[in-house]
N, C-alpha and C positions, 0 to 999 in steps of 0.2 A: 935858586931856591926850589923850583919845580923839579930840577934834575936831582938835587940832593934828596928831596922828599921821595922821589921815585926810587932812588938807590936804597934809601932806608927801608922803604916799604918792601922792595924786592928782597932785601937782606932779611927782613923780619919774616916774610913768607917762607924763605928758604930755611930759616932757623926753625920755624914752626913745623915745616914739612920734615926736616931732619929729626926733630923731636918725636914726631909721630912714627917715623920709620924706625927710630931707635927703640921707642917703646914697644912697637910691634915685634922687633927682633928679640928684645928682652923677654917678652911674653912667650915667644916661640921657644926660645932656649929654656926658659923656666919651665914651661909645660913639658918639654922633652925630658928635662931632668926629673921633674915630678913624676912623670909616667914611669921612668926607669926605676925610681925609688919605690913606687907603688907595686911595680911588677916583680920586685925582689921578694921571693917567698921567705917568710920568717920561720915556717915550720915545714918539716918533711911530711906532707900528707897529700893524698890525691886531690886534684882540682877537677871537679866533676864536669864543669862546662867549658873548660879551656882545651881546645883541640888545635894542634899545629901552631900554637902561639897567636891565634887570631883573637885578640882581646876585644875587638869591636863586636865580633859574632858572639862572644861569651857574654858581653854586656847586654846585647839584644835578647839572648836566651834567658838571662836572669830576669829581665823586665817582662818578657812575653810568656815565659814557661816556668816560672819559679815553682809553682805547685808540682809540676812534673819532675823537676830537678830534686825537690825535697823528697818526693815519693821514692824516686830511684835511689837517692842517698840513704834513705831510711832502710830500704831493703838491703843495700850493700854494706852499710857501715852502722848498723843499728846499735852495736855495742862499742863503737869506736868514735872516730872523728874523720872529717874530710873538709875540704875547702870549696868555696864557690868564689868565682870572680864576679864582682858586681861593679857598676860604673865607677865607684870611688875606691876600688882596691879589693883585696882578699878579705873574706870573712870565714872564720872557722866554725863549722857546724858540729857541736859536740853532743854526745849521747847523754841521756838522762842519768846514766850510772856515775857520771862525774859531778853531778849537781851537789850532792851532800858535802863533797870535799871543797867546793868552791863557794857555797852559799854564805859562809860566815867570814870570808876574807875581808880585811879592812879596805877602805876606799883607796888608800895609798898603794895597795897591791892590785886591786881589781875594782875599776871605777864604773859605776852604773851611770852617773850623770854625764860623764864625758862621752860614753857610748851613745846615749840618747841624743845628746846635743849634736853629735856628728851625724847620726842616722837621720835626724829630722831636718836639720838646717845647714849642715856642712860646717866647715871650719871657720868661716867668717861669722863672728859672734854678733849678729844683729838683734838677737833676743836671747835671754838666758832662761833655760827651761828647768834647770835643777835648783832645788832649795831644800837643804836639810831642815831649816827652820819650819817651812811649810809642812814637810813630811812628819816631823816630830809633833807639830801642833795637831795635825789631823789624827795621827795615831793615838795621841794621849787625850787631848781635850775632847775632840769630836767623838771618839769612841766612848769615853767615860760619860759624856753628856747625852748619849743616845736615848737612854730611858726617859729622861726629862723632856726630850725633844719629840718623842713619838706622839703624844696627844696633840701637840702643836702641828706636827706634820699631818695628822689625820684631818684636822680642821682645814688645813691648807689644801689637801688633796680634794676634799669635797668641794670647796669653793673654786679651786682652779679648774677642775674638770667641768664644773657648771659654767664657767666663763669661757673656756677655750673649746669645748666640744659643741658641735651643733645640737639642736634640740632632740633630734633622733626619735621622733614619734613613730616614724616608720623606718625601715632599713635605709640608712643614709651613708653614702660613700665618704670616707675620711682618709686623707693621706696620712698614714699612721706615723711615719718617722718624723715628718715636719711638725705634726701636732704634738708629739711626745717631746721633741726638743724644746718647744716653748714651755710645756708643762714642767719638764725637768728643770729648766732654767729658773722658773718662778719658785718651784719647791726648794731647790737647792739654794737659791738666793735667800730664801727665808732664814736658812740656817747660817749661810755665809755672810751676808751683808745686812740681814734683818729687814723688818718692815719699816717704812713703806718702800724702801729702795728696790726690793725684790720685784715690785710691780712697775717700776720705772721703765718705760719702753726703751729708752736709750740704753739702760743697763742690760735689759733682756737681750737686745740685738747685739750689743757689744760682747757679752759673755758667750753667746751662741756662735758668732762669726769668728771669734778669735782663733779657735782650733782650726777651722777650715783655712783661714788665711795664713797661719803659721805653716801648715803642711804644704799648701800650694806654693807659697812664697819660697819655702826652702827647696822644693822640687825644682822650681824655675831657676833659682840662683845657683844651684849645684852644677848646672849645665855650662856656666861661665868659668873662665880662668880665674883662679883665686886672687890674682893681682888686680883684676878688674871688678871684683865683687863689691867693694865699697861704693864705687860709682854706679854700677849696675843696680845695686839694691836701692839706691836713692832715686834713680831716674827711670829705670826700665822694668821694675817689678812692682806693679801697683799693689799687690797683696802685702808686700813688706811695708809699704807706706800706710796701708790700712792697719796693720798690726801696731805700728808706732802711734797712729791716731787713736786706736783702741786703748793703748796704754795711757795716752794723754787723757782720754775720757775717764778712765778708771781713776786716775790721779785727781782729776777735777771733781769727780763725784765723791770719792772716799776720803781724801786728805782732810777736807773741812770737817767731816764727821769725826775723824781721829783727833784732830786738834781740839774740837769741842769736848770730846770725851776726856782728853788729856787734862784739860782745865777743870772739868767737872769732878774728876776723881780726886782732886786735891781737897774737895769739900768733905767734911765729915758726914757720914751717913749715906754717901753715894752708893747706889746699887749698880754694879757693872752689868751690862747686858750679856746674855749668853749667846754669843755668835762668833764666827771666825774672825771678824774684825777685832774684837776685844781679846780673843785668845792670842792672836798674832801680836797685838800690842803688848800684852803682858809678857809673853815669852821673849819678844825682842828686847824689852827693857832689862832682862836678865843677862843679855849678851855682853861680852867685854866691850865690843864696839857695836852698840845697838843699831839695828837696821832702821833706816829712816822711813818716814811715813810714805814717801813716794814709792819706795820699793815694796812696802807692805801692800800698797794699792795694786801694784803689778802682780803680786803673789795671789791676789784674789782671782785674777784672770787665769793664772796657772792652775789654781784649784778648780775653776770652771772647766779648764782645758780637759781635765780627766772626768770630773763628776757628771757634767751635763750630758756629754756624748756617750759615756759608758752607760748611764741610766737609760737614755733614750734608745741606744743601740740594743742593749740587752732586752729591754721591755718589748721593743718591736719584734725581735726574733722570737720571743716567747709567744706573742700574740699571733704571729704568722704560723708558728707550729701548732698552737691551739686551734686556729681556724682550719688548718689542714687536717687536724685530727680531733674533731669535735667530741669523740667518745671520751676524752679526758675531762671535759668541762664539768659534767655533773659530779664525778667523784671529787673534784677539787672544790666545788661549791659545798658539797656535803662535809668535807673536812673543815672548811671555814666555819660552817654552822656548828659543828661539834666542838671545835676549839673555842669559839665565842661562848657557847653555852657553858663550857667548863670554867673559863676564866672571867666571863662577864664582859670581855672586850678582846679585840684583836690587837689593840695598839699598845702593847707592852712586850718587852723582850721575852718574857716567859711564854706568852701565848704564841708569838711569832716563831719561837724555837720549836713549837709542836706541829708546825705546818710541814710535816715531813714530805708529803706528796708534792706540795707546791715547790718546796725547796728542791726536790729531786727533778721535777719537770724543768725548773730553771737551769739546773746543772747539766741536764741532758741536752737542753737547747744550746747552752754554751759550748758543750763538748763538740757538737756537730756544726755550730755556727760561732766559732770563737772570734774575738776582735781581730786576730791575726794568726798567720801560720807560724810565726816566730815569736820567741820571747826570751827573757834573760839576756838582754844586750849588755855586754861588758867589754871594757877596754883594759887589757893587761898593762899595768904600770910598772910592775916588777916581775922578773922571771918566776914562773910557776912550773913545777914538775908534777904532772898528773900521776895517778896511781898506776897507770900502765907504762910509765916511764917517758911519756911524751913531754918534751920541754916546750912551754909556751913563753917565748921571749916577750919583752916589753914591746908594745905596739900591736900585739895580736888582738884582733876584733873577734869576740865570741858571740854565738847565738845558739839557741836550742829550738829544734823543730817541734814545738808544742802541738801543732795541728796534727802531726802524724803520730805522736805519742797517744793522742786522744783516739786514734783509730787502730790502735794496736790490740789485736785479739788476745795476746799474751797478758796484757794489762787488764783489759775490761771484759774478757770473755768473748765467745764466738759472736759473729755477725755484728761487729761494732759499727758497720755502715748503716745499720737499721736504727730507727728512732724508737727507743723504749722509755716513755716518759717517767716511769717509776723504777727505772734501773737502780738508782742510787738509794731509794727507799728500801728496795729489796736487799741490796748489799748491807745496809745498816741493820735490817732485820735479821739477816743471816749471821752477822757477827756484831752484836750490840756493843761489845768492848771496843770495836774499831769504828763505831758510828760517827765519831767526830771527823774521821778521815774522808767521809763521803758527803760532807755538807757543801753547799754552794760556795761558801767563802773559804773553804779549806784549801790549802796549798800543799803540794808534795812534788817529788820528781815526776810523778805520774799525772798530776793535774796542775799545770803551770800557767793557766790563762790570767791569773793575778800575779804571776811571778812566783818566786819562792825564796825564802831566806831573809837576810837583812833588808833587802830592797823590795820585798813583796808589797803589793799595793796597800798603803796604810788606810785608805778610805773604804776598803771592801766591807768592813763590818757595818758601817753606817749604810753603805750602798745596798747591802743585802736586805737590811730591814726596810729601807725606803722602797725597794723594788717589790717586796712582799706586800707592803701597804698599798702601793699603786695597783698591783695585779689583783689583790683582794677587792679593791674598789671596782675595778673593771669587770671582774667576774660576777660581782653581785649586782652591779648597776646596769649592765648591758648584755644583750645577746649580740654576738658578732659572727660573721661568716665571710668566706672568700667572695670576692666580687663576682667571679665567674661561676659561682655555685660550688657544691661539695666536691665535684670532680675536677675542678680547675687546677688543683695542685698548689703547693706553697710557692709564693713569689720567689724566684731565684735570687741569690745574693749577687752583689757586685764585688768583683775582686780587682785590686790594683796591686800588683806584686804580692807582698805578704799581707796586705790589709784586706779585711773582709767586712763589708757593710751590707745591711739590708737594702733592698730596693727602695730608694727614697721617693719614688713616684708611685709605688704600689699602694692600692687602697683596699681597705676592708669595709664591709657594710656593718654599721652599728645601729641597733635599735634599743631604746631604753626599755628595760623590763617592766612589766605591768606591776610587779610587786613593789617597785620603788618609785612608781610614777607620781 
């Protein structure tokens, strides 16, 4: 029996070892085949960073010098297209001149969600980032309800800044980005999930951390062979497990609310709340196959994915630019006073639309400090022939160098590397008939930081109003300055490949103004 047991054990070990070796060999062969497929060029266009067939060096240059590559590409191929090799294959960088012919193409031809999914998390689908239901709900209901929501947001802003900011009797250092992320989470939560959940600490942390963990988890997982990713995701990438836990928290917090509302609305005279929970429920009910409550809860995290970080990031950039250029502060305060005197309030759409100097300063800040160097991610699903005759076969990944369009003297006039806070107010004044083209929320082939066309950011209308309300409160309530004094200079941004973020450790000094003490 002992001998038999030993033989069986050794046989089992040999089988296990053979399975491991076989799996390893399969992975090696699969990876080789995958690399050969990735390296097959789909279009005839120069590959800027691929020299002598050294794909590893090209991948390193993409990760370490993307800004330099995009700058060189913009100079060489400003009105055409070229390719870059990145760690997951070729991407075709296209000129702004092609945007108008691509922006309206249907998803079955040119897919936005598929490109975002691949760019953020790779091809193993451990989280779903795209949702037409969410985009449609934000574009329609949220935009339509903005006027009614502005007075609510005004009260929330006053209360939230009072709770989250230090007392600031004297100049007090505040880590701006971290503070604004919490404030944006609470303010956005008031519209998305309603009170009192927007002040639930578990929801605040979950909605803030979701974006970070999706990005880091996706970056880590893409380094592994795709056959191993299901196992690696579960056991070796903690950020992915955090995302799954965050989705579970969202379901546990939100599904009971939706179930309670679903029962309550069967009763006559029930008044539906005005928040994203209800709008998603109503729109899902109209679908042929209604989205279940668990998925609707996950969509709330996707909404936060964009809203919280976009608001905090943009507001931080604007504050850094104001602190570095304090000569703009008084003209902006004067504009706030004049508009409020005219309308009796700042918290309605008509009044906010008249803050042309503040709007201009926001757009100029975004022009020089965009969320990323690239935009308009698209995956070609059906062949497309561009106006210059270039054929884009299915499988082509597209991107637009928005960061360098923003620095083009031919587009925005001379010295585009200089910050001119009222640049866009002056452009609107020079050609009033084109004034709408130069607003913070406007998109065009020249201004694509919110995208452009069918898939431009649906929440930018609400975000623009929310940002103006936040900045108006800050300008009127606080004096603020650079931590190192007037000559210290603006805190430099942090860049990781195409992403641009404000320094999350940088502090400004805030002091509550005596007029509002």
